[in-house]
N, C-alpha and C positions, 0 to 999 in steps of 0.2 A: 504493500500500500504506500502511496506517496502522500506526503504531507501538504503538497501544494503544487502548482504548476511548475514544471521545469523550464529550462531556457531553450527547449527545442524550438527551432524556428520553422519546422514543418518541412514537407517534401520540397517545396520551392523556397530555397534559402533566401532569395531576394524579395520575399513578399513584404509588403509594407506594414503588416500587422505583427506585433510581437506579443506573446503571452505576457500579461502584466503580472507584477508581483501581487498587487491588489486589483481584482477585476474592476475595470472602469466601465461606465455605461456605454461608451462608444469609442472606437479608435479614432485618433486624430488624423485628419486628412493631410496628405503631403502638400507642401506649398506649390502653387502654380508659378512656374518660372517663365512661362511663355509671354511674349510681348503682347500687350493689349491692342496694339495697332498693326502688328505684323501680319503679312499675308493678305489674301483677298477678303473682302467683307463677307459677313454671314450670308447675306442674300446672294452674293456672287457665287458662294460655295454651294448653296442648297437649291438655288432656283435659276435656271438658265435665262429666263426672261429678264432677270435683274442684273445679269453679269455685264451689261453694256452701260450701266449707270456710272457716272464719274465718281472720282474719289471723294468729292465733297460730301457725299452722302454719309461718309464715315462708316465705322464698324462698331459693333456692339461689344467689342472686346473678345477675349479668348473664349473657346468653347466652355460652357458651364461645367462645373464639377458636380458630382453627386457622391456622397458617402454611402455607397450601396450597403454598408454594413447594417445588419438587422439585429445587432446586439441588443439585448433584452431591455424591455420595459416591463416592469411588473404590473403596470397599470392598464386599464382599459383604453381603448382608442380615444375616448373622450378626454382623457387626462394625459397629455403628451409631455415628453421631456422638453426642457428648454432647448432652443436651437444653439448648438455649440460651435457653430461655424464662424463665429467672430465677425469682423467687419470687412472681410475681403470682398471688395465691390465687384470682383470678377465672378462671383458665384451666384447662381440664381437663389433667391431666398435670403440673400444677405442685405437686401434693401427693404425699406419699409414701404415704399411706393413703387409705381411703375417707372420704367426706364425709357428715356427718349434717346435720340441719336447722339445728343451731346453728353448724355450720361449724368445730367444734373437734376433729373427728376421732374423737369418741367413738362407739363402736358399741354400741348398746343391745341387750339381749336381745330377740329376736323380730324384729329388723329383717331385711329381706330383703337380705342382703349378697351382692354378686356376687363370687365368689371366683376366677372365671376365665371366659374366653371362648375358644371354639374356632370360628374362622371357616372351618374346613375348607379351608384355603388351599393345601395341598400340591398339587403338580402332578398327582398321581395321584388326588386327591380329586374328588368329584362336581362341586363348583362349577367348578373350573378346566376340567374336561372338557366340561361342558355349555355353558360360556361360550366355548369354543374359545380359551382362554388358557393351555392346559397347556404350550405350547411356550415361554412366557416364562421366562427364566432368573431368576426371582424367587421368594422364599418368601412374599411378601405375597399377600393376596387380590386378584386382578385379575378384574373382572366387566365385563359389557357391559350398558348401561342397557336398561330395558324388559323385563328378564328376571329371574325370581326366583332367589334363591340361598338357601342353608341355613346355619344356624349353631347352635351349642349354647351355652347359658348355664349356668354352674355356680354354684349358690347355697349359702349356709351352712345352709339348711334347705329342706324341700320347698316348692314353689310352691303357693300357695293361690288360690282363685278371687277372694278379696278383695284380693289383692295387685295393684299397678299397676306395670307395667314400660314404659319408653319407651326406644327406641334413638335415638341422635343422631349425625348426620354433619355435620361442619363443614369448610369450606374457605375460605381467604383470610384477610386481616388484619382484616376487619370483617364477619363473617358475619351475614347477615340472612335471616330466614325468607322475606320477600317477594321476595328476589332469588335464592332457591334455594341460597344458600351456607350456610344453616343448616337442616338437615332434621330434623324431629322426627317419630318414628314410634311412636305409642302401640300397644303389642302388643295385638292382638285388637279394637281400636277402629276400625280403618280410618283411612287417612291422607288426605292431599290430593295432588292432582296425580299420582296413580298410585302413590304410596308407601303401603305397608301391610305389616304383619307379623302372621303367624298362627301360633298354637301348633299344631305337628304332633304333639308328644308331650311329656308331662310324666311323668318317671320319677324317683322319688326326689328328689334335689337337682339334677337336670338338667332343662333346658327346651329342647326342640328347636323352632326357629323356621324358618318359610319367609318370606323377606323379598322383597317386590316393589319394584322400583325404577321410577322414572318414565322413560318413553321419551324425555322431554325433559330429563333430568337434565344438569346441568353435568358435563363430563368433567374428570378430574383426580384428584389424590390427596387423599382425605378422612381426617380424624381421626375416630375412632369412640369413643364412650363409651356407657354404659348408666346410666340412672337408675331407681331403684325407690322405691316408696312403700308402706308398710304401716302398720298402726295403731301400730306401735312407732316409726315415724319414717321419714325419707327417707335414701336412700343414693345416692351417685354414684361410679361406677367411675373411678379415676384413668386419665388418658390413658396409653396404652402404645404406643410406636412400632411394636411388633410387630403391632398391630391396625389399622394404616393400611390403607385400602381404595382401590384404584385403580378408577375407573369410566371406561369407554370408550364410544365410539359402537358401535351394534349393527346391522350389516347383516343379521343374522338375524331382527330384530324388525320385523314389518310396521308397527308404530306409530311406529317411528323413521324420520325423513325420509331417513336414509341406507340404508334397506332395499334389498336386492338380491334379486330373485326368481329367482335361478339359483344352485344350489349349486356348480356347476362354476366359475362366475364368482367366488363367494366364496372358493373354494379357491385360485384363481389370484390374484385381485386384493387379497385380504386376508391370506391365510395363506402364500402362497409367499414364501420368504425369498431367492430369487434370481430373476434374469430376464435377458433379452437386451436390449441397447441397440444400435440400429443407427446407422451413420454412413457417411461416404463420399459417393458420388453415386448418383443413381438407376440409372445403368448399372453402377456398381461398388459394390454395397452391402457394407459391412463390418459385422460384428457382434461384440459382446463380451459376455461374461457379467458381470453385476454382482451383488455380494453386498449385498442390501438389509439383511439382518441385523436386522429389526425386533424380534426376540425376544431378541437378545443382552442380557446383563446390562448395565444402565446406559443402554441406548438409550431406554427409556421415560422415565426421569428426564430425559434430554437433551431429549426431545421436549416435555415439560411445562416444562422450563426455558426453552425457546425462547419459549413463551407468556408466562412470567413476565418474561423479559428485555425483551420488547416492552412490558410493562406492560398487557397485555390485561386488562380488567376480568373478574373471575371470573364475574360474572353473564351475560356474553356467550359463555361457553365451551361452552354447550350448542348453539350454532348453528353447523352445519358450514360455512355460507356465510362467516360471520365468521372462523371458525378457519382455513379454507383460505386466505382472503385474507391473514390475518396470517402464515401460514406462507410464502406466496409472497413476502412482504416480508422475512421474517426469515432465509430460507435464503441470501440475499445480504447482503453486509456494508454496502451503502450505506444511508445515513440512520440506521441503528439498530445498527451494530456486530453484524450478524448472523453466521451460521455461516461463510460462505465468501467469500473475497476473489476477485473475478473478475479474470482477467489474460489478455489476448489479445496481449501484446507479443512473446512468444517468449522473453523473459528470465524464467526461473523460479529464478534462483540463490538467492533469499531464501525459497524454499518448495518445494513439490512440483509437478512438471509435471502438469497436469490429466490427461494421458494415462496417468500412472503409477498413479492410484488404481484399485483393484479392487472397492471397495465403500464403503458409507456409514459403517460402524461406527467406523473409526479417526477419521474426520472429526468425527462427533457426540460421541464420547467425549473427543476433544481439546477441543472447544468447552465441554463440560460441566466438564471438569477445570480448564481455565485461564480460561474466560470471554472468551478472545480469539478473534477471527476467524481462520479457518484459511486459509493460502495453499496452493494456488490452485485455482480452479474455472473451468470453461467449461460450456457449456449442458448436456452430458450428465451432468456431475457435479452441477450444480444440480438437474437432473431426477431423478437417482438418489437424492439425499438427500431430495428432496421426496417421492418414492414411499415411502421408508423411514418418514418422519415420519407421513405420512397413513395408511399401512397400520398403523403402530404404534398410532395413535389410533383406528383402527377404520373408516376410510373406504376403500371399494373404490377402488383407484388403479392406474393403469398408466402406463408410460413410452412416449411417442409420439414418432416421428421424422417430420418433414416435410422432404422433399427439395425443393431450390430454394425456400427459404423467404425471403420478402421482408421487408425492414426499411424500412417507410415512415416517413420522418422529417417529412413535411409534411402529413400527414392528407389527401393527395389521393386515397388508396385506389388509386393506380397507382404502378408503379415507373418513374420517369422517368429516361431516359438522354439526355444532351445531347451533340451533336456539332457541329463547325464545318462550314463549307461543303464541306470535303473529307472529311467523315465521320471526322475524328480526334476522339477523346473529349475533352470539355471537363471535366477532372477537378475544377476548382474549382466546377462546378455540380452534379456528380454526388454528391449527398449520400445518396440512397437506395442501398441495397445488397441483393444477393441472396445469402443464405448457401447454401453447398452443401447443408447440412442444418441443421436446428435441432431440438432435443429439448425437449419440455415434458411436461406431465402431463394426463391425464384423470382426474377423480374423479367418482363417481356419487352423486347426491343429488337430492331434490326441491328446487324453487325456489319456496317460498311467497312470496318477494318479487317474483316476476315473474308476468305473466299465465299462464294455463294453456297447456300445450303445450311448456314449456321445461324440464321435468324430465329427468333422465337424465345423460348425460355432460356434464361441465363442464370447460373448459380452465383450468388453473392453470399459470402460467409464472413460475418464480423467477429466471430469468436477467435481470439488470438491463439492459434495453435503453432503454425510455422510461419516464417517470414516469406514474403514475396518481394523480390528485388530489394531485400534488406528492410522491409517494412511489414508489420503485422497486418496484412490485409489479404483478401482472397476473392478473386473474380473481378469482373464478370466472366464466367466460363460457359460456353455454349453447351447445353445439355446434349445436343446432337453429337458433339465431339466426345463427350464422356461415353455415350452409348456405344460408339464405334472404336473406342480405345485410341483416338487420335490425340495422344498426349503432348504432341508438339504444338497444338493450337493454344494461343493465349486466351485467358490468363489462368495459370495454376491448374491446368487440366490434369497433370500427373497426380497431384495430391487428392483432388476430388475423385478421380477415377478410382484410386486405391480405397477411398472411403466407401464406395458403393459396390465395387466389382472385383476386388482382388481376392486371391485365395489365401486361406490360412494354412501355412506350411509348418509342419512339425519336424524339427531336426533333432536327431539323437547322436550324442557323442559316441564315437567308436573307440575301440581299445587303443588305436594308434593316435588318438587325439583329434582325428578329423571328424567331420559331421556328415551325416547321411540323412536324406529325407526318408522318414518312415511312414508319414501319413500326410495327405493333402485333403483338406476340407474345401470342396469347390462351391459349396452353397452356404457358407457360414457368414459371409460379409454382404451387407446391403440386402438383407433378406426381405425387407418390406419398407417401402418408401411411400409415405402418405401425407395428405394435406386435407384441409377442410374442403368439402364439396361446395360447388357453386350453388348458391341459393338455399342451402340447408345446412344443418349441423351434422350431417353424416360424414363418414370418412371417405376420401377419394384416393384409391390406390393408383399412384403414378409411377410405380416401379417400372412399368413397360416403356416409359419415355426415357428412362435412365439406362436401361440395360435390356439386351435381348433375353428371351426365355432361358432360364438356367439350364445348362447342359446342352443347349442347342449349338449347332455348328457355328452360327454367327456369334454367339456369346463366347465360345471358346476361342474363336479367332480374335475377337476384340481383346480378351484377356492376354493372349499370347503376343498379340501385336504390341500392346502396351508394355508388357514385360520386356520385350526386346529392346525397348528404349529406356529401361530401368538400369539400376546398378548391378543387377544379377541376371543378365540376358539369357543365360543357359540354365536357369533354375529348374526347368522342366525336363532336362536331359537325364537326370539320375533318379527318376521316379520308379518305385517298385509298386506292384499291385497284385497281391494274392490275398484277397479278403473274402471270407465267407461267414464271419461273425460280425453282426451289426449291433451297435449300441445306441439306445435312445433314452432320453430323460423325459419322464412324464411331468407335464406342467401341473402344479397344484395351486389351488386358490388359497394362498397364505394371507392371513389377516393380522395386522399389527396388534400385538398384545395377546395373541393366542398361540398355542402349540401348533407345530406343523410337521409334515413328513415329506421327505424327498424320495423319489422312486426311480430306479434305473431298470430298463428292460433290455435283456440280451436275447438275440435271435441267432440261431444256427441255420444258415441258408445252404449249407453244404450237405454232402451225403455221408459224412463220417462224424463220429462223436468228437466233441471239442471240450477241452478243459480250460477254463478261463480264471486267471488270478486277477481279481478286481480290487481296485483301490478307490475309495471315495474320500474327498477332502472338501470340507465346507468352510468358507470364510466370508466375512462381510466385504462389500466392495462399493466404492464410489461409482457413480454411473459412467465415469470416464475410464473404467477398467482398472483403476488403481485399487489393489486389494489389501486387506489387513491380514494378520496372521491366521492360520488355520485354527479354528476353535473346536472342531469336531471332525473325526475321521472314522472310517470303517474299512476293514479288509475282509474279503471273502473269496473262497474258491467255489466256482460254479461249474457243474458238469452238464453239458447240453447234448441231448440225443440229436440225431439228424432231423432237421426241420423243427426242432423244439424251441420254445421260448420260456424264459424264466425272469422273474422280477426280484430285484434286490432293493429293500427299503431301508431308510435310516430316519428314525423319529428325532425331532429336535424340540425341546421344551422352551417356553418363553424365557424361563430363568437362565437358560444356556446362551441365548442370543442377545438378550437385553443389554448386558454390559458391553457388547461389541458393536452396537448399532451406530451407523454413520448416516450421512445425508441420503435421502431417497429410500431408506430402508431396504437396500438391495443386498442380495447374497449371491455368491459364486460357488457353484459346485464343479469341482474338477474331477473328472472320471478318467482313470487310466487303467490299462489292463494288458495282459499278455496271454496269447493263446499258446498253450504248451506244445501242441502237436505241429502247428504250422509256423510258429514264430511270429504270427501277426500281432502288430501293436495296435491297441485300442486307445483312442484319445478323444475326449469330448469335454467341452466347457459349456455349462448351462447357467444362465443368470435368471434370477426371479426376484420379484419385489414383494414386500409386505404391503398389502392394501390398507390405505388410511380412510377414515370416514369423510363424508362430505358435510358441508354446512347446509342447513335447510333454511331457505329464505322464503318468506311469505309476505305478500303485499297486503296491507290493511287499508282497504278503501281504494277509490279511483284515483288515477294520476292525471292531473291537468296542469298545463303550463302555467307557471306563476302561483300555483296553489300548493300549500304544504301537504305532503302525504307521508306515510309511515311504513317502514318495513320491519318485520320481525325476523331475527336470526336465532336459530336453535342449534346447539352443538352438544354432543355427548362425548365425553372423554373415553376413549376405548381402552386406556391403560389403567392398571390398578395403582398407579402412582400419581402424585400431584403434578400438574403442569404449572410451572412458575413463570411469572412475568409475561403473561399471555397478551399478545397484541393482535387486534383485528384491523384489517384494512378494508375500506369500502370505496368504490369508484365506479362511475358509469358516465360515458359521454352523453351530454344533454340532460343528465339527471343529478349527478353528484361529483363535485370536484374531489380529487384524492383526499381521503380523510383517514387519520390514524386514531384508533381507539385502544387505550390501555385499560385492560380489565383485571389485572392482578393475577391471582392464582385460581386454578380450577382443580378441585379434588379428584382423586382416583375414581373412575367410572361415574363421575358427576355429570349431570345435564344442566346447562345454563341457557338462558333466554335473554336476548338483548332487543331493544327497540330503538330505531334510529329514524329521525325525521329528515326529509330532504324536499327541495323545491325544484321540480323539473323546469328546464329552460328552453327545451326544444320539443316539438311534438313528434309523434311517430313511434314505431317499435324501438325500444331501447333495452340495453343489457345492464343490469346492476350486478356487480361482481364483488365478492367478499373473500377474504382469506384469513387464516389463523396461523400464528407462529408462536412457538415457545422453544426453549432449549431442549425440551424433552420430545416435542412432536412438531413436525412441519409438513408441508405438502398437503394442507387441508384447505379446501376452497369450495365455493358454491356460487350459483348464479341464478337469477330470475329474470324473465323477460317482462318488461314494463311497457304497456301500450299507453302512450301519453296522448291525451286529447288536447287539441288546440285551446288556447285561452279564449274565453268569451270575447268576441270581437276580433279573434285571429291573431297571428304573429307569435313571437316569442320574445324573450329578453335574456340579457346576459347578466350573470350575477356570480360573485365569488362567495356568496354567503353560504353555499353548500359545503364548504370545507376548505381547509388550509393544509397543504402538504408540508408546510414548514414546521408544524408542531403537533404533538399528540394531545389527545383529550382523554381524561380518566372517566370511565363510564361504569356506573354501578350495574350489576346484573339485575334484570327484572325479576327473575326467579331462579331458584336452584332446585334440583331434584336429584334423587339417588339413582341407582341403577335400575 
């Protein structure tokens, strides 16, 4: 854990923003050293019809700056920070009144003075609805690139055909037309790169415009201003923070490379504010609801702040490949003081247990507010936050779980497990590991940087496992390249391929000290890859898009093609195969706090009797494959007749495993054996988890926007021991800002009931999510769907009254009950 931001300047060493010792509201802009009178005039540069005017018309100075930084405001849009841009007269917004050609603020009679701008930015207005941004809890205009929007300019006099009007959008510390950070749009003249503005109506002193944005535009928050020119002189509208415009990627636009040609996919992967994240094991799949909250107030600013914090050049922010790669680096804290600190130690006393989070909002707002990395995250937290950020920026994104996910540390593209002569694991050589599950993200985009055929889903993984080009990031990597073992395709295909489709190779040390492959499990890695289904809470099996059917010729070819590019290209040359005894582990429904039993099934598929010496070793394990010491073992000799099957069981009492428990309540059964007659070596690893109870949530009464309603939370402690320092978390987009509830201790096998009130702020179907955490028990959560009716008179409102993620609240239990 770090105590504060380091001095890392980010991937781009020359970026203008440096991590502060004490986080400041906004980075200082670089000074503008360009001459105010140098070069051609503004109108000569942007409008050909004005280029013939003589120099006496003057210039309006250098191109305006915009501090595109979106660094945090904790307040609502109606309570804005002071303008920190000083008195630099070369910046829009630095003047208190309009600007004429002489720059002295004098407004001459007949000048076309802009008295106001209406960006039609209200959530109920046409712009927000047509751009699918009406759920954002912001008052500013939020649009998606490549799609027109409307605005109304108000003038001091009627607009005439001889008048010239130009719109300007600027972002960044050094805006340049050539880099797309300074956009000039002459009204009615046509623009460049897809930008243009057309008059749709001129009525009195109002001018209605339809503005087209480029499908390749930079994403971010732009400053907006208007310039006019008439025979009486030139005028520039002062910058107004109320007129800032957010531009996002647009999966609804066919010209945008993030375009998605399925409306139900867009509804799920861009607009859905909650989802399911899967964990556990393939045989015991657990699921939890996650509040992505991409439209909550402050989250969009946090997402743009992440790009600023990395020092990503503004000119590169129109490329989703670059943006998603930066996000994969910045969601973890390594290298760059990013959003989340990873912790797999089991000690979370200096932060939050990763299992206790119920959504991304609290995490992102904390990072925006303080500038410090948030403790702690594990893979599903990194993936949940990444889904929030990419959906917020406009990329279709989903959270994906891979069961039996390999972590290849030596680029062999195989999972290598080493044993001594007696098949006892050689832990000092076993650096590769197999995670019970691993969670990452798929995002949808075209890949113009790759050959054709690799568009579509791309893997992005923000969990810091291995470095990529010296940085802890991963992806985007084409799923199609993973499926076919094309590990030379960028980015990070070898590592991801090994996670889903490598073989588990068992090596035994020989008498001469060399190692020999004694067993290869070809179906042990990437056994199931799932995500939440579109439009429902069902599971969607997406294994087939990552890999060919197990055992098929295409799948074997992909694996061996990939292995040929690894560090052990001849790994398959020394394989032996004389196997007629099969071993299988039966999955048991093990419940936290209760006794359990593990069972191994041996089958003789040959025509001769077989004698098997079997060893069972049971240990607790973190979900990352890191195991504790063996706490129970069993040895048995089994004689199998031809075609016979036998079961070997090992009972485990709660008092035996309780002192050993670690995160996730998972256990690892190692099975090894030796067939006396044939010399066949048996090897099997089986992971299972102890199931935890759910929280029961009940809504007490109808939910209406702006009206207080109540939820009841019921929990029964499954353990015969007291849970200490119990903390509940409650969160739901449009319902409840992140809230922490401290409830003290809960006795062994005790039932408690809590009541919480909240005020919905947005109508429609919503998810209210809760979790419980204590040192003795974690991974406890629950969810309820809340159908919120519109307020009488319609609309919604924004309020922070529903909760404060910055502090906890001590809550008395409404009732307690025994077992």
